[in-house]
N, C-alpha and C positions, 0 to 999 in steps of 0.2 A: 485656274485655281488647281493646286495639287489635290490629289484624292488618295484616300486609303481604302483599299478593298479588303474587308476583314472576313476571314473564314475560320471558324474555330473547329467545328466538327466535320468540316468539308461537305456537309449536306445542305448548308444554307450559305449563300453568298450575299453579304450586305454591302451596299455602297454607302460610304460615310464621307461627308465633306470634311476637308482638313486644309486649313489655311497655309500649312507648311511653314508657319512662323517659327523663328528660333525660340528655343526655350529661354526663360529668364536666367540671369545669374551665371554667366560663363558659357552659355549654350553656343554651339557652333565653333567652339574653340578648336576642335580637331579638323573641321572644315578649313579654318584659317591656317592651321598648321600644314594641311595638305598643299597649300599654295607655296610653301617653302621647300617642298621635296621636288628634286629634279624629275622631269618627265621620263628619263631613262633609268630611274631607280630599279634595280634588279632584285631578284630573290623576294622573300617575304618582306612586306612593308608594314612596320608596326607603328601605330599611333596610340598614345596613352594620355588620358586626362587625369593627372594626379589631383588637380583642384576638385574635379567632380567626385573623385573617390573619397577625398577628405570630407567634402561636404555631405555626401550621401552615406558615409560610414560614421559621421561624427557622433551620433548617440552611443555607438559601441566604443569608439575610440575614447570617449570621455570616461568610460568605466574601466579602461585598461590601465596596466602599470605604466607610470610616467615614462620610463625609459623605452617602453615598446611602442608608445603612441605614434612617433614619426615613422615607424616601419610599416604600419598598416597599409597605406596606399600602395607601397611597392610590392606587397605580397598579393594585392588584388589584381595586378596587371603583369603581363609578361614584358619585362624591360628589354629594350633592343640589345642585340648581340655586342654592340660596341660599348655598352655600359654594364658594369658588373654590380648588379643590385645586391648580390649575395655578400658583397664585401663592405657595404656601407656601414654596418654596425661595428666594424673594426676601427673606424676613424672618428675622432672626437668632433663634435659639433657639425656632423655631416660633411666632414672633409673640408671645412672652411679654411683651415690653415694651408692645405695643399692647393686648393683651387681658388681661394679668394671669395667664395660664396658657399652656402650650405646646400647640399643636394636636397635637403628636406624642404627647401624653398622653391624647388622646381615645380612649375605649374603644369606644363605639358611637355611631352617628349616624343620623339620619332626616330626611327632608325630603319635601315634596310641593307640588303646585301649579305654576303657570307663572310665569316671571319677569315682573315683579318681585315678584309675590305668591308667594314661595317661602319659607315658614318653615323653620327648621332646629332640631332637637333634638340635643344631644350629651350623653354621659355621660362622667364622669371628672373632675369639677371639685369633688369633695368637699373641704371645708376651705379652698377657694380664693376664697370670696366677697369677703373683704376685699381681696385682691390684685386681683381683677377689678374691684371697685368703684373702687379707687384708680387703676388704669391707665385706666379709662374716664373718670373724672373729670378726670384730667390732660389728656385729649384733648378736653375740652369737653362731655362728656355731662352732662346734668342728671339729677337723681334724683327719683323720684316714688314715692308709695305707692298701690297699687291692690289692693284685696281682700286686704290683709295681706301683700302681696309688694312687694319693692323692685324698681323697674324703672328702668334706665338708658336714657335716650332722647336722640336727637339728630335735629333737624329735624322738620318736619311730615310727616304721612303721605305717603309716596312722593315727597317733595320731592327735587329733584335739586340736587347741588352738585358741580360738576366738580372743584373744588379738593380734594375729599375722595375722589376715586375711587381704588380699590385701596390704601387706607391700612391695611387689614387683610384677612384672608381672607374676612370676611363682607360687606365693602363691595362695591358693584356698580361696574362700569366707569363708571357715570354718578354715582357717589357718593350713592346713594339712601338715604333715612332708615334708622335702626336703633333697635331696642328690644331690650335684653337683660334677662333675669331668671333667677334661680337658685332651685331648689328641691331641697335636699339635694345629690345628686351630679349633678344634671341642670341644663344650661344651655339656656334657651329663647331663640330669636332670631326676630324678625319685623320687618316694615317699617311695620306699622300697629298702632295702639292696639287696634282691634277683634280683631285676630288674636292678639296677645300675651295679651290678656285671656281669649280663648277657650281658648288652650293651658293657661293657669294654672287655669282653672276646673275641670278634671279631671272633667267630666260624663260624657257618653257617649264612648266611645273606639272606635277601629277594631277593637279586640279583640272588641267585641260583635258584629261582623259575622262570622257563622259561616264564610263561605267564606274570608275573609282569615285567620282564626284556623287553619282547616284547612290552608291552604297553608303557613303558618308551621310548624305541627306536622309536616306531612309533610317539610319541609326538614330537620327533626332526626330523622326516623324512617328516612330513606333509608340503607340499609346500605352500609358500605364507603367512605364519602366524608368522614367527619369532620363537624365543625360547619359549618354554612353561614357564609360570609363576606358574603353579600349576598342580599337578596330584594327584587325589584321587583314591585309590585302594579299591576294594571290592571283597570279596571272595564268590564264589558260585553263583548259579542261583536258585532263589526261584520260587515257583509256580506262574502262572499268576494270580491266584485268591487265597485268603485266604478262602478256602471253609468251614473250621470250623467256622469262624466268620460269613460267610454268612448263614450257616446252623442254627446258633444260632438266627440270625435276622429273618430268615424265620420262625422258630418255634414260636418266640415271636409275630410276626405280624399276623400269622394265614392266610397268603396269600393263595388264592385259587389256586388249581393246584399243580403239583409236583415240587419238588426242581429242578429236571432236566429241567423242563419247564422254570423255573426262570433263570437258568444258560444260556439256549439257547437264552433267551431274551436280555442278555447283549451284546451290540454291539461288534463285533469282536471276540467273543468267538468260533464262528464256523470256524475261520481261524487258520491255524497252527501257533504255536509259533516259536521262534527262535531255531535253533539246540542247543544242550547242550554245555555249556562252563563252566569253573572252576573259572574264575576270570574276572572282567571287571573294566574299569576305567572311570573317568570323567576328562577331560582335559580342561585347560584354557590357552588362549594366549591373549596378549594385545598389540596393535600397536597404541599409541596415544589414539584417541577416538574410535578406531575400536576394538571391543571385539569379541572373538571367543571362544565358548565352544563346547565340543564334548563328545560323548560316544564312547569308544573304547573297542572292544570285540575281543580277540585273538582266532583263530582257527588253526587247524593242516594244512588245505589245502585251496587253492584258491577256489576250488569247494564248500566246506562247507561255506566259508565266503561269497561267492557270493549268495548262497541259503539264508543265514541269511540276507544279504542286500535286497534281493527281498521280503522276508517275512516282514522284518521291514518296507520297503516302503509301503507295502500293508496294514500294520496295523495302520500307522499314521493317514489316513483320516477316519478311522472307529472306533478305540477305543476311548471311551469318558472318559474324566476326571470326577470322581465322585464328585469332589469339584466344578469345573467350569461348569460342564454339557456341555462341548464343546469337539469336537475331538481334539486330541493333535496336529493334523496338523494346527489348528487355534491358538493354545496357544504358540507354539514354534516359534521363529524367522523364517520369511519366507525365508530368504537367507540361504540356506543350501546346503551341498554337501555330497555325499557318497564317501569314498575312500576305496580301499583294499590295504593295505600296507604290502608288503612282507619284513619282517625284517630278514629273513634268517632262523629263528627258528620257526616262526609262521607267519600266514597271519592275519593281524589285520583289522577288519571291523571298520571304523571310520565314524560316522555321525556327521558332524560339522555344527554348527549354527553361523552365523555372524550377528553382530548388531553394527551400527554406532550411537554413542550418539551425541545429540546436546549439546555442552558444552559452557556455558557462561563463559566469562572471567571477573574476575579471577575465575577459577574453584574452587569448594569446594571438599574436599576429600570424602564427602558423594555421590558425583556424580557417583562413580564407584561401589557403593554397589550393584547395579542391573547388574549382569553379566549373560549372557546366561547359564554359568555353574552353577550359584546359582539356577537358575530355575530347572535345572536338579537335583541338590542336594536336593532341596525341594521335588522333585518327589520321590527321594529315601526315604526320611524320612516318606513321606506320603504313601509309598507302591504303588505309582501310576506308577513308572517306571516298576515295575514288570508286569503290564498290557501290556507293550510293549515288554519287553525282557525276561519275565519269561517263565518258561517251561509250556507246555501244559499239561492238565490232573492233 
């Protein structure tokens, strides 16, 4: 039986039984989507459950202006790089004329890699293959058969055509090549033949990676937050400091004293970092106006995960953001909890932050752009999260 080890104040550790059963009504959807992602997916892997977002935001969506209601789920998650969510309100009926289906009917979506090599998978197209094929054919897409699948394609791999830029939510600002394929309820999108064929081969998937699967399982096991609306997966643990960049700055400024002295003067660098890990995730949940974001790190044992929790808790009030010049303890939402979740294969350390928004009626879809998980994602891109969870030395 899977277990959840809960620790709120870090002074009491309580063992609570947890069956680890899937939540009702669409739960586990992101775990199923993980099985569609190739095992060698690189870069940040993004999985979003728009169905869960719609369901859990419904009381607020119902009070919004009618033309804004379909946009709410897309503002609650970070869409994959291969899908331009910012453009969807420019197309009538969710780009149904351009794609043969409305993007507002997408149930879940996933993406990975760096632009322009940013494939996308969406679910919610069951029974729409004929409409999709007809819409793409009208726009000049050719049709080909590969491995028993129909693929609609346009332009050579990564070819640029500025006349086609932003002609549907999957096009790039440079009008880069497109390939679409359908398998049951799932639409696959890529910009090269090699990638679309890899996606359709369904060989090894990211669900075979124990750490990735454990992070997704933990997202559904965390109590009191509902179904996750988004999971972002990152590979590896970087160093807590980019010493090469610091050494360059140190040489240019001509600071007195040794480089080691400068390192020792950085708050928190005398404290041990987190134990090593091979993958971590950023998680997001939403229940009406209550937003929860989290960092999730899988470990082999409860002992190691507990050590990571204690070190993490000690670093929060000490390590200072280089941008804000404040400890991260002051920058992140104050309502937070540490959990150790035993998924059966890993024990996942979860640090969750909760924030309740003051929402005016009617709400605007831009209200939910500021999510605790977005703050964590910014910390990733700015290399600030490494200061907290990176390896020492």
